[in-house]
C-alpha positions as CSV (number, residue, x, y, z in Angstrom):
1,M,0.0,0.0,0.0
2,N,1.2,3.5,-0.7
3,L,1.6,6.2,1.9
4,I,-1.6,8.1,0.9
5,A,-3.8,5.0,1.3
6,L,-2.3,4.4,4.8
7,L,-2.9,8.0,5.8
8,V,-6.5,7.8,4.6
9,I,-7.1,4.6,6.5
10,A,-5.4,6.0,9.6
11,L,-7.5,9.2,9.5
12,F,-10.7,7.1,9.0
13,V,-9.8,5.0,12.1
14,A,-9.1,8.2,14.1
15,I,-12.4,9.7,13.0
16,V,-14.3,6.6,14.1
17,I,-12.5,6.5,17.5
18,S,-13.3,10.2,18.0
19,L,-17.0,9.5,17.3
20,G,-16.9,6.5,19.7
21,T,-15.4,8.7,22.4
22,A,-18.1,11.3,21.9
23,L,-20.8,8.7,22.1
24,F,-19.3,7.3,25.3
25,H,-19.3,10.7,26.9
26,L,-22.9,11.3,25.6
27,A,-24.2,8.0,26.9
28,S,-22.5,8.2,30.3
29,G,-24.8,10.0,32.7
30,A,-22.1,11.5,34.8
31,G,-19.9,12.3,31.7
32,D,-18.6,15.8,31.1
33,S,-20.1,17.5,28.1
34,R,-16.9,19.4,27.5
35,K,-15.2,16.1,26.8
36,M,-17.9,15.2,24.3
37,V,-17.6,18.6,22.6
38,R,-13.8,18.2,22.5
39,A,-14.1,14.8,20.9
40,L,-16.5,16.1,18.2
41,T,-14.2,19.0,17.6
42,V,-11.3,16.6,17.0
43,R,-13.6,14.6,14.6
44,I,-14.3,17.8,12.6
45,A,-10.6,18.6,12.5
46,L,-9.7,15.1,11.3
47,S,-12.4,15.1,8.7
48,L,-11.2,18.5,7.4
49,G,-7.7,17.2,7.4
50,L,-8.8,14.1,5.4
51,F,-10.6,16.3,2.9
52,I,-7.5,18.5,2.4
53,L,-5.2,15.5,2.1
54,L,-7.4,14.0,-0.6
55,M,-7.7,17.3,-2.5
56,V,-3.9,17.9,-2.4
57,A,-3.2,14.3,-3.5
58,W,-5.6,14.8,-6.4
59,W,-4.1,18.1,-7.3
60,A,-0.6,16.7,-7.2
61,G,-1.7,13.7,-9.4
62,I,-1.0,11.1,-6.7
63,I,-4.6,9.9,-6.9
64,S,-7.0,10.2,-9.7
65,P,-10.8,10.1,-9.7
66,H,-12.6,7.6,-11.8
67,G,-16.3,7.2,-12.7
68,L,-18.6,4.3,-12.6
69,H,-18.8,2.3,-15.8
70,H,-22.1,1.0,-16.9
C-alpha cells in the first residue's frame, strides 16, 4: 500500500475512534459535556484534514478520480 492509502485509513480510524469517544461521553450520565464537545471538535478537524489530504493528493496527481462504468 502506498503512503496516501495508509494515511487515509489512519484518518478514518481516528475519526471513528473520536466518534466513539463522543458517544461514550454522551451515553454516560455522569460524563462531562466538555469532553464530548472536544471529541466532536477533534472529529471535525480530522475530517477536514482528510478532505484537504485528498484534494492535495488529487491536485498533485498522486490519486485520480474515476467514474462508474455501466
